GUTILO-358053 format. One record per residue (C-alpha): x negated, y negated, z; residue in one letter. Coordinates in pm, 1 decimal, decimal comma. Example, Ala and Ser with C-alpha at 12.3 -4.5 7.8 and 13.67 -1.06 7.14 Angstrom:
2
-1230,0 450,0 780,0 A
-1367,0 106,0 714,0 S
//
This chain:
548
12603,3 8750,9 -11808,6 M
12652,3 8598,2 -12154,1 G
12921,3 8392,1 -12323,5 A
13140,4 8693,0 -12414,1 I
13158,7 8831,7 -12062,2 S
13211,4 8479,5 -11929,2 G
13500,3 8437,1 -12174,8 Y
13657,0 8765,2 -12060,0 I
13635,3 8656,1 -11695,1 L
13793,4 8322,2 -11780,4 A
14090,7 8495,2 -11945,8 I
14125,6 8733,1 -11648,6 A
14142,6 8433,6 -11411,3 W
14402,3 8258,1 -11626,6 G
14153,7 7976,7 -11692,3 M
14049,5 7813,0 -12017,7 P
13736,2 7946,0 -12178,7 A
13425,1 7729,2 -12180,7 V
13151,9 7686,7 -12433,9 R
12794,4 7796,2 -12390,1 G
12601,1 8071,7 -12214,6 D
12581,6 8096,7 -11836,7 M
12242,2 8047,8 -11676,3 D
12133,4 8313,6 -11430,9 Q
11844,5 8358,8 -11195,1 F
11697,4 8707,5 -11168,0 T
11451,4 8809,3 -10898,7 D
11186,0 9078,2 -10930,7 K
11435,2 9345,3 -10822,8 Q
11689,4 9250,6 -11091,3 G
11946,6 9083,7 -10865,2 A
12128,9 8783,0 -11010,7 E
12224,7 8455,9 -10850,2 F
12449,5 8252,5 -11077,5 I
12486,0 7872,3 -11066,7 L
12600,5 7695,9 -11382,0 N
12817,3 7409,4 -11505,4 T
12981,5 7415,1 -11846,7 E
13192,9 7159,0 -12037,3 P
13556,7 7261,7 -12070,3 V
13725,4 7251,2 -12412,7 S
14079,7 7180,8 -12280,1 Q
14238,3 6883,6 -12106,0 I
14257,7 6975,3 -11736,4 I
14529,0 6815,2 -11520,7 R
14578,9 6840,7 -11142,0 V
14901,0 6744,5 -10962,4 E
14979,1 6683,4 -10596,4 F
15287,0 6538,5 -10426,3 G
15447,4 6452,2 -10761,3 G
15142,4 6251,4 -10871,5 E
14876,2 6324,5 -11131,1 V
14559,9 6339,7 -10923,6 V
14321,4 6388,8 -11216,4 A
14344,9 6445,7 -11590,4 E
14041,2 6477,0 -11812,4 S
13909,7 6611,4 -12141,8 A
13557,1 6586,1 -11997,2 K
13588,3 6818,0 -11698,2 A
13305,8 7053,0 -11601,9 L
13348,1 7406,1 -11468,2 L
13096,1 7515,8 -11206,4 L
13042,4 7886,1 -11146,6 R
12855,6 8010,5 -10842,8 E
12787,4 8366,2 -10732,7 S
13054,4 8517,6 -10507,0 S
13263,8 8199,6 -10513,8 R
13564,3 8100,6 -10724,1 V
13482,7 7863,0 -11012,0 P
13577,4 7499,7 -10956,7 V
13644,2 7203,9 -11187,4 Y
13458,4 6873,7 -11155,4 Y
13620,9 6557,1 -11295,5 F
13459,7 6225,5 -11395,5 P
13561,9 5948,2 -11155,2 R
13714,2 5750,1 -11440,3 A
13969,5 6030,1 -11487,7 D
14067,3 6055,2 -11118,5 V
14344,7 5851,5 -10952,0 N
14123,2 5711,5 -10674,8 L
14413,0 5511,8 -10526,8 D
14535,6 5836,2 -10370,8 L
14209,6 5902,3 -10185,7 F
14055,1 5792,5 -9857,3 E
13692,7 5869,4 -9771,1 R
13636,8 6076,8 -9453,6 T
13332,1 6119,0 -9232,4 E
13290,4 6486,6 -9320,7 L
12974,2 6589,5 -9504,8 T
12838,3 6935,8 -9578,1 T
12503,9 7050,0 -9711,6 L
12466,9 7306,1 -9986,7 C
12088,9 7367,8 -9996,5 P
12092,3 7406,9 -10375,6 F
12358,2 7147,4 -10468,9 K
12298,6 6875,6 -10210,5 G
12515,0 6683,1 -9962,9 I
12888,9 6673,3 -10034,9 A
13113,5 6387,7 -9919,8 H
13487,3 6439,7 -9869,1 Y
13817,8 6259,0 -9916,6 W
14169,3 6293,4 -9779,7 N
14450,8 6291,6 -10033,8 L
14781,1 6106,2 -9979,5 Q
15068,8 6110,0 -10230,5 A
15408,6 5992,5 -10106,5 G
15500,1 6201,3 -9802,4 E
15237,0 6464,8 -9880,3 R
14881,5 6466,2 -9748,0 S
14584,1 6702,8 -9753,8 A
14278,2 6655,7 -9535,2 E
13931,3 6680,4 -9690,4 N
14088,7 6812,4 -10009,8 A
13830,2 6666,9 -10249,7 A
13454,4 6634,9 -10252,1 W
13171,1 6488,6 -10455,3 S
12791,5 6502,0 -10469,9 Y
12651,3 6150,7 -10485,0 K
12294,0 6273,5 -10537,9 S
12308,0 6642,0 -10631,7 P
12005,4 6867,4 -10637,9 D
11801,9 6899,5 -10957,0 E
11963,1 7239,8 -11022,5 S
12301,0 7075,0 -11106,2 V
12232,5 6708,0 -11189,8 P
12532,3 6689,6 -11423,8 E
12787,4 6687,3 -11135,7 I
12654,1 6356,7 -10997,6 E
12950,8 6135,7 -10914,9 G
13205,8 6392,2 -11033,5 Y
13493,1 6486,6 -10802,9 I
13626,3 6834,8 -10734,3 S
13934,4 6968,1 -10554,3 F
14021,7 7277,0 -10352,8 Y
14238,5 7503,0 -10565,6 W
14484,1 7596,9 -10292,7 D
14534,5 7240,9 -10163,5 R
14671,9 7111,7 -10493,2 M
15029,8 7172,3 -10612,0 D
14962,8 7259,5 -10976,7 A
14685,9 7295,2 -11236,4 W
14725,0 7271,2 -11615,5 F
14506,7 7328,0 -11922,9 A
14640,2 7158,4 -12238,9 D
14976,9 7141,7 -12064,4 G
14989,3 7514,4 -11979,1 E
14982,4 7620,2 -11611,0 P
14665,7 7786,5 -11485,4 I
14648,6 7975,5 -11158,7 H
14411,7 7978,8 -10864,8 T
14137,6 8236,0 -10927,6 P
14133,0 8541,7 -10705,9 D
13832,9 8500,6 -10472,4 P
13764,9 8874,1 -10497,5 E
13719,1 8832,0 -10874,4 R
13473,7 8546,6 -10852,2 A
13149,2 8559,5 -11048,6 V
12944,3 8822,5 -10871,2 S
12568,9 8822,9 -10865,4 G
12406,7 9100,6 -10666,5 I
12272,7 8944,3 -10349,5 N
11982,5 9157,8 -10223,9 P
12041,3 9032,5 -9868,5 L
12401,9 9148,8 -9854,9 M
12326,4 9519,0 -9821,2 D
12094,2 9451,3 -9528,7 W
12348,6 9221,5 -9364,2 T
12628,2 9474,8 -9392,0 M
12436,4 9792,5 -9311,3 N
12123,9 9716,7 -9108,4 E
12168,3 9382,9 -8931,3 A
12409,0 9541,8 -8683,5 W
12124,3 9751,3 -8546,0 E
11959,5 9442,8 -8392,3 A
11974,4 9458,3 -8014,1 S
11945,6 9084,1 -7945,6 S
11908,3 8752,2 -8122,4 N
11531,8 8783,0 -8092,5 S
11548,3 9120,1 -8265,5 D
11792,5 8982,4 -8523,3 L
11563,0 8691,2 -8612,4 V
11268,9 8927,9 -8655,7 Q
11461,7 9173,6 -8873,9 K
11622,3 8898,4 -9081,4 F
11292,2 8719,6 -9141,2 S
11129,6 9041,2 -9257,7 R
11428,8 9110,2 -9481,6 C
11386,1 8771,2 -9647,7 L
11017,2 8829,5 -9713,4 V
11072,4 9187,1 -9833,5 N
11320,5 9054,4 -10089,6 N
11080,9 8800,3 -10230,7 G
11199,5 8491,7 -10043,5 I
10878,0 8316,6 -9934,0 P
10965,4 8219,8 -9577,8 V
10668,1 8092,8 -9379,4 H
10862,9 8016,0 -9062,0 R
11216,3 8089,3 -8950,7 F
11349,8 7909,3 -8642,8 R
11687,8 7941,7 -8470,5 L
11806,8 7714,7 -8189,6 I
12114,5 7823,1 -7992,4 I
12275,1 7595,3 -7737,6 R
12348,8 7792,8 -7425,6 T
12589,0 7792,4 -7133,6 L
12338,5 7794,5 -6849,7 H
12306,4 7574,3 -6539,9 P
11939,0 7501,2 -6611,3 L
11891,2 7546,6 -6986,7 L
12004,5 7345,5 -7287,9 Y
11909,5 7591,7 -7557,1 A
11708,1 7897,3 -7651,7 R
11474,0 7866,7 -7949,1 V
11364,9 8173,3 -8147,3 F
11070,4 8139,1 -8386,6 S
10920,4 8381,8 -8636,9 W
10611,8 8301,0 -8842,2 T
10490,9 8501,9 -9139,5 H
10214,2 8735,9 -9035,6 G
10314,9 8775,2 -8672,4 Q
10475,1 9089,4 -8533,5 D
10698,2 8935,1 -8270,2 T
10946,4 8653,1 -8227,8 V
10860,5 8388,4 -7971,2 T
11144,0 8270,9 -7749,2 E
11136,3 7930,5 -7583,9 F
11383,6 7818,7 -7319,1 E
11449,0 7447,1 -7353,9 A
11563,0 7295,2 -7024,9 D
11813,8 7013,4 -6995,1 L
11535,7 6753,5 -7000,5 A
11454,6 6840,7 -7361,4 V
11760,1 6657,0 -7494,9 I
11612,5 6333,0 -7361,8 E
11271,3 6385,3 -7523,3 S
11164,7 6188,4 -7830,5 D
11057,0 6511,1 -7998,9 E
11413,0 6643,0 -7987,5 F
11598,6 6315,4 -8042,4 L
11395,3 6249,2 -8358,4 N
11433,4 6599,0 -8499,7 S
11657,6 6747,5 -8771,3 P
11799,2 6977,9 -8502,6 F
11937,3 6684,0 -8304,6 A
12078,2 6525,7 -8619,7 A
12264,4 6842,9 -8716,7 I
12399,9 6901,7 -8366,4 I
12521,8 6540,3 -8372,8 D
12714,5 6609,1 -8692,7 G
12475,5 6594,6 -8988,9 A
12563,4 6857,2 -9248,2 S
12205,6 6969,6 -9295,6 G
11858,7 6858,2 -9398,1 V
11646,0 6958,4 -9695,5 R
11314,5 6793,7 -9770,6 R
11073,4 6883,9 -10050,1 R
10727,2 6807,8 -9918,4 L
10512,6 6878,0 -10227,1 D
10662,9 6604,7 -10444,2 V
10548,1 6248,0 -10502,9 D
10651,6 6017,8 -10217,2 N
10830,6 6284,1 -10010,3 P
11096,3 6168,7 -9764,8 Q
10928,4 6206,9 -9424,1 L
11205,3 6064,7 -9209,6 D
11146,2 6306,0 -8920,0 Y
10807,7 6331,0 -8741,3 P
10806,0 6711,2 -8772,6 V
10800,7 6678,2 -9151,1 L
10469,5 6492,8 -9139,8 K
10319,9 6773,0 -8931,2 D
10456,5 7039,9 -9164,4 L
10324,0 6862,4 -9473,6 K
9977,0 6847,9 -9316,6 E
10002,8 7223,0 -9254,9 Q
10063,5 7285,2 -9624,1 G
10441,4 7338,5 -9605,9 I
10610,3 7258,6 -9937,6 T
10981,7 7282,5 -9850,6 D
11194,3 7246,8 -9535,2 Y
11561,2 7337,5 -9492,1 V
11772,3 7307,7 -9174,6 A
12141,2 7393,0 -9159,6 M
12416,5 7444,4 -8901,7 P
12495,6 7786,8 -8760,3 V
12858,4 7745,2 -8661,7 A
13029,5 7963,4 -8403,4 F
13398,2 8050,1 -8413,6 S
13473,4 7807,8 -8128,2 D
13314,8 7515,8 -8312,9 G
12979,9 7517,0 -8132,4 Q
12707,0 7398,0 -8367,2 V
12364,2 7557,1 -8357,0 N
12082,5 7521,7 -8609,2 V
11842,1 7730,8 -8813,5 F
11549,4 7611,4 -9021,0 S
11322,0 7773,9 -9275,6 I
10996,6 7655,6 -9428,8 T
10778,9 7779,1 -9712,4 T
10427,6 7706,7 -9832,3 D
10490,1 7833,3 -10186,5 R
10412,6 7575,6 -10457,8 P
10745,2 7440,3 -10582,3 G
10925,7 7525,1 -10258,1 G
11231,8 7745,4 -10238,2 F
11407,0 7832,2 -10561,3 S
11779,6 7787,3 -10616,5 T
11835,2 8161,3 -10597,8 E
11634,4 8186,3 -10271,7 D
11861,9 7938,9 -10099,2 L
12168,3 8074,4 -10273,4 G
12117,6 8422,1 -10133,4 Y
12068,7 8286,7 -9780,4 I
12362,0 8047,1 -9810,3 Y
12596,9 8326,9 -9914,9 E
12531,0 8545,5 -9612,6 I
12518,1 8270,7 -9349,0 M
12881,7 8319,8 -9236,0 P
12804,5 8684,7 -9156,2 L
12468,9 8598,4 -9004,4 F
12636,9 8334,5 -8785,4 S
12881,6 8592,3 -8649,6 R
12596,6 8828,5 -8564,8 L
12416,0 8547,6 -8382,9 V
12737,6 8462,9 -8199,9 E
12793,1 8825,3 -8098,8 M
12452,3 8844,4 -7931,1 H
12498,1 8497,0 -7784,8 Y
12831,0 8590,8 -7626,4 V
12678,3 8903,2 -7472,7 R
12383,5 8709,9 -7334,1 R
12606,7 8427,7 -7212,9 T
12824,0 8680,4 -7032,3 A
12513,2 8825,5 -6870,0 E
12393,5 8477,6 -6768,8 T
12728,9 8382,1 -6618,3 I
12761,4 8712,0 -6434,2 L
12401,3 8691,7 -6310,1 D
12456,5 8334,3 -6191,7 T
12791,3 8383,0 -6022,0 Y
12782,2 8751,3 -5924,2 L
12413,5 8845,6 -5917,0 G
12208,3 9056,0 -6156,8 K
12304,8 9399,5 -6033,2 Q
12668,4 9313,5 -5967,2 T
12692,4 9152,4 -6309,3 G
12549,0 9467,3 -6464,1 R
12822,0 9670,3 -6294,6 R
13087,3 9448,1 -6450,5 V
12931,0 9477,4 -6796,0 L
12912,6 9854,5 -6749,9 D
13288,7 9860,3 -6708,0 G
13331,8 9881,8 -6330,2 K
13599,6 9615,7 -6328,5 I
13905,9 9790,9 -6189,1 K
14028,5 9717,4 -5839,5 R
13898,2 9994,7 -5618,1 G
13584,5 10065,5 -5824,1 D
13292,6 10096,6 -5585,2 G
13009,4 10301,2 -5439,0 D
12903,8 10400,5 -5092,1 N
12554,5 10274,2 -5019,8 V
12320,6 10286,5 -4726,9 Y
12139,0 9954,7 -4729,0 A
12000,5 9664,3 -4536,0 V
12266,3 9399,9 -4486,8 I
12155,4 9038,3 -4463,0 W
12377,8 8769,9 -4313,6 F
12262,0 8409,8 -4269,2 C
12439,2 8099,8 -4143,9 D
12383,3 7725,3 -4116,0 L
12383,7 7582,7 -3764,0 R
12630,9 7313,4 -3651,9 N
12786,8 7283,3 -3995,5 S
13124,3 7156,6 -3870,5 T
12996,1 6851,1 -3678,4 P
12745,8 6781,7 -3957,2 L
13018,1 6782,7 -4221,5 S
13221,0 6539,7 -4012,4 E
12932,5 6299,7 -3946,8 S
12767,9 6296,3 -4290,8 M
12869,2 6160,9 -4627,7 E
13012,4 6439,0 -4841,4 R
12735,0 6410,1 -5101,3 S
12466,9 6420,1 -4830,2 D
12624,6 6723,4 -4666,4 F
12651,1 6909,4 -4997,1 L
12287,1 6827,3 -5074,0 A
12181,9 6962,9 -4734,0 M
12395,3 7275,3 -4781,7 L
12233,0 7339,1 -5118,9 N
11887,7 7297,4 -4965,6 Q
11973,0 7563,1 -4709,1 F
12133,4 7808,8 -4949,5 L
11858,2 7761,8 -5207,8 E
11596,1 7853,1 -4947,0 A
11793,0 8154,8 -4823,8 M
11908,8 8288,1 -5160,7 A
11573,4 8217,0 -5321,7 G
11397,3 8424,0 -5058,2 A
11644,3 8711,6 -5100,8 V
11627,2 8714,5 -5481,1 L
11251,0 8678,4 -5500,7 D
11208,6 8980,6 -5275,6 N
11440,6 9222,0 -5451,4 G
11769,6 9157,7 -5276,6 G
12112,2 9075,9 -5414,6 E
12316,1 8778,6 -5293,5 V
12674,6 8902,6 -5293,9 L
12858,6 8590,6 -5197,8 R
12845,9 8250,5 -5031,5 Y
13095,5 8212,6 -4749,1 I
13110,0 7838,5 -4691,6 G
12777,9 7767,7 -4519,7 D
12684,3 8137,2 -4489,1 A
12550,6 8398,5 -4731,9 A
12584,9 8777,0 -4751,5 L
12319,7 8988,6 -4923,1 A
12194,7 9347,8 -4932,1 I
11862,7 9535,0 -4987,2 F
11885,5 9741,5 -5200,3 P
12220,0 9761,6 -5372,4 I
12179,5 10125,7 -5474,6 T
12040,8 10416,9 -5280,2 G
12124,4 10759,5 -5142,9 D
12387,7 10753,4 -4873,2 V
12238,5 10835,6 -4534,4 G
11878,5 10784,7 -4644,4 L
11708,9 10468,5 -4525,6 A
11379,0 10388,3 -4689,9 T
11107,0 10176,6 -4530,4 P
11087,4 9986,7 -4860,5 E
11432,9 9834,9 -4811,7 A
11353,1 9707,2 -4462,4 T
11010,9 9585,1 -4575,1 R
11168,5 9379,1 -4853,2 K
11431,2 9235,3 -4620,7 A
11173,9 9142,4 -4354,4 A
10950,5 8982,6 -4614,7 K
11248,4 8784,1 -4742,9 A
11326,8 8668,0 -4388,9 A
10968,7 8545,1 -4336,0 R
10984,7 8376,4 -4676,0 D
11312,2 8206,2 -4579,6 A
11157,3 8076,2 -4253,9 I
10865,5 7931,9 -4449,8 K
11093,4 7767,5 -4705,3 R
11310,8 7617,2 -4436,4 M
10999,1 7484,8 -4265,6 G
10910,2 7299,3 -4584,0 E
11267,0 7171,7 -4622,5 V
11277,1 7043,2 -4265,4 N
10934,3 6878,5 -4296,5 A
11062,8 6684,7 -4597,2 A
11381,5 6594,7 -4411,9 R
11184,6 6467,1 -4110,0 R
10971,1 6249,7 -4337,2 N
11288,4 6109,6 -4489,9 A
11439,3 6040,3 -4148,5 G
11705,7 6310,7 -4188,5 D
11819,3 6562,9 -3931,9 E
11656,8 6906,6 -3948,5 E
11857,7 7210,7 -4056,2 I
11907,7 7492,4 -3808,7 G
11984,0 7845,9 -3925,1 F
12005,0 8211,2 -3826,8 G
11947,3 8542,4 -4009,3 I
12083,7 8879,0 -3900,8 G
11956,3 9209,5 -4048,4 L
12120,9 9548,2 -4004,7 H
12110,5 9890,1 -4168,1 L
12413,1 10105,7 -4227,0 G
12678,6 10261,2 -4448,7 D
12889,9 10019,5 -4646,3 V
13119,8 10036,5 -4943,9 T
13004,1 9815,0 -5225,2 Y
13324,5 9768,4 -5415,2 G
13573,6 9569,7 -5617,4 N
13851,7 9419,1 -5407,8 I
14121,3 9155,0 -5432,5 G
14437,3 9085,3 -5630,0 A
14472,2 9257,4 -5969,2 P
14398,7 8933,2 -6154,1 T
14136,4 8791,0 -5913,0 R
13871,1 9038,5 -5802,5 L
13524,7 9024,0 -5654,8 E
13248,7 9265,5 -5562,6 F
13151,6 9263,8 -5198,2 T
13032,9 9480,9 -4912,8 V
13302,2 9632,0 -4693,1 I
13245,7 9816,4 -4369,2 G
13157,7 9796,2 -4001,5 A
12788,3 9755,5 -4079,2 A
12852,9 9426,8 -4260,3 A
13048,8 9294,9 -3962,1 N
12772,3 9404,4 -3726,5 E
12512,4 9211,6 -3930,5 A
12724,2 8896,6 -3888,6 A
12753,8 8955,5 -3512,9 R
12375,7 9001,4 -3483,0 I
12321,9 8674,5 -3666,2 E
12550,6 8496,0 -3419,4 S
12314,7 8601,2 -3136,7 L
12037,6 8388,2 -3288,6 T
12218,9 8083,0 -3152,9 K
12202,8 8198,3 -2789,3 T
11863,7 8374,7 -2801,9 L
11685,5 8094,0 -2985,1 G
11536,9 8324,8 -3247,5 E
11582,3 8243,8 -3619,3 P
11585,0 8614,0 -3716,9 V
11728,6 8914,9 -3533,5 L
11735,0 9280,4 -3642,5 M
11936,2 9578,8 -3522,1 S
11795,8 9892,7 -3359,3 A
11869,1 10088,7 -3679,6 K
11668,3 9837,4 -3877,2 F
11382,4 9871,1 -3626,8 N
11385,6 10252,0 -3661,9 E
11322,1 10230,8 -4034,2 C
11090,4 9930,4 -4041,1 Y
10729,8 10044,2 -4097,5 P
10574,4 9774,6 -3873,2 S
10624,7 9687,9 -3506,2 K
10903,1 9451,1 -3404,8 L
10956,9 9281,0 -3068,3 R
11262,4 9370,2 -2857,4 S
11464,9 9083,4 -2715,2 V
11684,2 9307,8 -2502,5 G
12028,4 9464,5 -2514,5 K
12330,0 9247,0 -2575,6 H
12702,2 9262,3 -2637,4 D
12817,5 9203,8 -2993,4 L
13161,2 9051,2 -3024,5 R
13407,7 9310,2 -3147,9 G
13148,8 9593,1 -3147,0 V
13173,0 9849,6 -2861,3 P
12876,1 9899,6 -2623,7 G
12553,3 9711,6 -2580,2 T
12299,9 9685,2 -2859,9 H
11927,4 9630,7 -2855,0 E
11810,2 9367,2 -3100,6 V
11463,3 9284,5 -3229,8 F
11269,2 9003,5 -3390,2 T
10924,6 8948,3 -3535,3 F
10626,9 8973,4 -3297,5 P
10515,9 8645,3 -3148,3 A
10250,3 8467,3 -3348,4 G
//
């Protein structure tokens, strides 16, 4: 774009023309990224709240691809008495760190309405110390006394960003953030941007994890995913990293590592320099709710990233952030549903089975377990001690169920309801389901043995428990009020499993199984006789594991 076309654009925007040609950066595919400042021939005046905010014959006009042009004013021509410095900073990877000011004139105020680059990047050194203003936050703009109007953002200088087509047309095909990072990294390299490593850290809503970290390195086929637990935020490696600084509010970090006396203010930069990395950039990835995540890129190309490299990436980051957020929200929903409903129940919700009355008939093993003497224990123990004991019990029970292919449907105070398996053909019992349930029961006994050994050593009372296993038809469905639903098992078989479990108290056996369970279990069980089950007609033979 030369001076003539730049002059035509200036007239179309209602702005004064500027002298000189516009610099442009062209990659090997012919795409242009435009970043240029030009001296303005007119006197530019800005007004706000009845005051002249700035008036100068030495203003600069900065043009940047896909963004409206902005004026920069020398400090000497700005009414600094109207400004108050704020804590906000932002990082433009090819202009530097911007600092912001609030504007107050009479009764009028505008937050973070002006900004300045104290130490701009070498690509635009001429704006050092100059101040600029948001077009739409000022009341009026004038050139040689004639009003000029806010440029139309859709008519901003437009270089052809080679990443935009991919972002708009192909990025949506990514199935996850891991897939997105891989596809994006390859897109950067395919378009001549020399990325050696791309890393994305996303803070996550998870009871055990702080963040997920996705890393792609040039030359590898896959993205590595690392789950950072909550302890990571206390580690020196994290606390002294650019990631921690950005999450704490820093606008971004860029460090050239192949220059004389590079700024190595983070330990990771020393490691990267030793590996031959020449440039490092880390910036926020902001979600719509304000959550701040971080991405970083490195290169080993002599001279580091070019202005156009970073410009292309910077332009598409808002869209990229929304794609990251979309996959994050999906995965967060899965994590929450898995944690609070269970994997298979959560999958049902995500598949759309959310209406009251949605459900399936299943023929499955029903597991019911209960803590012994919970009422007197809760009355005699400190609340925190009782909750800790309850969690020990439920962790042993639920852990055994989950590790052996079962689904914990719900916790009922100090009891838990589970099934093996959740799906299956009605009326067909498979030995596999009973085998899994029996294995889980043995696993639970072992875990509780370890828990009670630790409690004895600590001088605490042991935990008693019972497990009842039954096989039968149940409805696995969505019940409750229209605005408060839950998935659970409904049916006589579920009640019978609870009644069988209650017999463990009187028979002194930690695990009891029904006759139906025994019929389908592939190994031999030991009968402990026929007994009445409260609320269930007739007498019922129950079984347990063989002695020894």
